[in-house]
N, C-alpha and C positions, 0 to 999 in steps of 0.2 A: 484185073487187079484194081481194086477200088481204094486201097489204102496201103501205106508203108510206114516204116519207122522214120522219124524226122532225121536221125543221124545218117541213115542210108540215103535219104533224098538229098540232103545238103551235100553229101559227098558226091552223089551221082550228077548233080547239076554244077559241080565244080566250084562250089563256094569255099570248101575246105579241101586241102591237098590230100588228106587221108581220112579214112573213116574214124580212126582213133582221135584225130584232131576234132572232128565233128562231134564225137561223143564227149570229149573233154570240154568243148564249148557248151554243150548242153548241160553237163554236170556242173560247170562253173557259173551257170546262170546267165550266159550270154545269148541264149536262144529263147524266143517266145513264140508260141503258136496261138493265134487269135487273142493275143494280149496276156495269156497265161504262161508262166514259166514252164519250160518243157524239159522233161528228162529224155535221155537218148531213145527210149522205147515209146515215146509219145507218137501216136499215129497221126498222119496227115492225109487229108483227102483233097480232091480237086475243089478249088474255091477257098481253101484255107489261106490265111495270111501268116507268113513266117517272118519274124524280124530277128536278125542276128548281128552281133557286133564282131566284125572280122577285121583284123589289122587296124584297130582303132577307129573304124568307120562303121556306122550303122547301115545295114542293108535291109530293106523291106521288100519282101518278095511275095507274090501271089502264086499259088500252085495252079498250073494249068493242066499239067499231065503228070501222072505218077510214073516214076522210073526207079528201079532198084540197082541197075548196073550202070557203071560209069560209061558215058558215051562221049562222042566228039563234042567240041565246043559249039558247033552249029546246031546240033540236035539238042544239046542241053539248054541253049538259049530259047528254044521253042517250048520248053517245059515250064517256063516261069514268065511272069510279068514283073519287071523291076520298077518298084515305086519309091526307090531310094532317093534322098536328096542328092544333088550333084556334089561330086567331091570338091574339097577346097582347092583353090588355085595352088599351083606347084610351089610358088615362093613361100606360102604360109606353112607348107609341110616341112620345109628345110629348117633345121635347128640353127638359129643365127650364131650361136656360140661356137659351133664347129664348122661353119661355112668358110670355104676357101675361095679365093677369086679364081675364075676360070682361066686355065692356061698356066697356072703357077707350078704345075707338076706335083710330084710327090712331096710329102712333108719331109723336112730335113730331120736329122737326128735330134737337134735342139727343139724343133717344133713338136716332135713326137714326145719328148720328155715333158714339155710344158703341158701337152694335152693329158698325158698320163697323170701328172701331178694334179691337174684340175679335176680329173675324174676320180681321183682318190685311189689310184692303183699303186 
């Protein structure tokens, strides 16, 4: 096997949780192959560079091996080389508006109502 569909490959290497999600990512313009926008049926070969925005983070991957079936995480890691920038530190990812101090427990009914009012529900 020399080539496969990009949505199948992204699903097989566990970048997306389902093939439908991988297809939607391609259709939504979140996936690029060698710098060009990719449709779900775009073919990828060994050596291609695939960039995808997954979970608000850009992932840049190089295809090392072609697979079409979903495999274990250890095998999937051997099929790509990750050139992605490191993820942001944990504290930057937390939304400061909804952050609660550790150990304060669950929000009270009053806290919950304030959050709902703030969110516009």
